[in-house]
C-alpha positions as CSV (number, residue, x, y, z in Angstrom):
1,M,-7.2,-86.0,13.7
2,I,-7.9,-83.3,16.3
3,Y,-4.6,-83.9,18.0
4,L,-2.6,-84.0,14.8
5,K,-4.0,-80.6,13.8
6,S,-3.3,-79.3,17.3
7,I,0.3,-80.5,17.2
8,L,0.9,-79.0,13.8
9,A,-0.6,-75.7,15.0
10,G,1.6,-75.8,18.1
11,V,4.7,-76.6,16.0
12,A,4.0,-73.7,13.7
13,A,3.5,-71.3,16.6
14,F,6.8,-72.6,18.2
15,V,8.8,-72.0,15.0
16,V,7.3,-68.6,14.3
17,T,7.8,-67.4,17.9
18,V,11.4,-68.7,18.1
19,I,12.3,-67.0,14.8
20,I,10.7,-63.7,15.8
21,S,12.2,-63.6,19.3
22,S,15.7,-64.6,17.9
23,A,15.6,-61.9,15.3
24,A,14.5,-59.4,17.9
25,A,17.4,-60.4,20.2
26,I,19.9,-60.2,17.4
27,S,18.5,-56.8,16.3
28,F,18.7,-55.6,19.9
29,M,22.3,-56.8,20.3
30,T,23.4,-55.0,17.1
31,H,21.6,-51.7,17.7
32,Y,22.2,-51.3,21.5
33,P,25.5,-53.1,22.3
34,Q,26.1,-51.4,25.6
35,L,22.7,-52.3,26.9
36,A,22.9,-55.8,25.5
37,Q,26.1,-56.4,27.4
38,R,24.2,-55.7,30.7
39,I,21.2,-57.9,29.7
40,F,23.1,-60.7,27.9
41,P,26.4,-61.1,29.8
42,A,29.5,-61.8,27.7
43,Q,31.2,-65.2,27.8
44,P,35.1,-65.3,27.7
45,F,36.6,-67.7,25.2
46,D,40.3,-68.5,24.9
47,I,41.5,-70.4,21.9
48,Q,45.2,-70.0,22.6
49,W,45.5,-67.2,20.0
50,G,44.1,-64.6,22.3
51,A,41.0,-64.4,24.3
52,Y,37.8,-62.7,23.1
53,Y,34.4,-62.0,24.5
54,S,31.2,-63.2,22.8
55,P,27.8,-62.0,23.9
56,Y,25.6,-64.7,25.3
57,F,22.8,-65.4,22.9
58,P,19.5,-66.0,24.9
59,L,18.8,-69.4,23.5
60,W,17.0,-71.0,26.4
61,Q,14.8,-67.9,26.8
62,T,13.7,-68.1,23.2
63,V,13.0,-71.8,23.5
64,I,10.8,-71.2,26.7
65,V,8.8,-68.5,24.8
66,G,8.4,-71.0,21.9
67,L,7.3,-73.8,24.2
68,L,4.8,-71.4,25.8
69,A,3.4,-70.5,22.3
70,F,3.2,-74.3,21.5
71,V,1.2,-75.0,24.6
72,I,-1.2,-72.1,24.1
73,A,-1.8,-73.0,20.4
74,F,-2.2,-76.7,21.2
75,I,-4.7,-76.1,24.0
76,W,-6.6,-73.5,21.9
77,M,-6.9,-75.9,19.0
78,V,-8.0,-78.8,21.2
79,T,-10.7,-76.8,23.1
80,R,-11.9,-75.2,19.9
81,A,-12.3,-78.6,18.2
82,S,-14.0,-80.3,21.2
83,A,-16.4,-77.4,21.5
84,R,-17.7,-78.1,17.9
85,M,-18.5,-81.7,18.6
């Protein structure tokens, strides 16, 4: 039961962290496009109707932040539960 609660707390922390960091990245891209082009490089796409550039969304960075939040929440819940026993 301890591990189930810890996993659920970790998953909740992962989801919340990924949503917040993704919203922050999107907000940063829309409000500061020149600076976002330097931080998140553009990817060229060509679909035979003309090439266009799309800013690179930092997906793997947000997932790493979410995994870090999962690990911290999981370890915190396990150590807190084992300290009560």
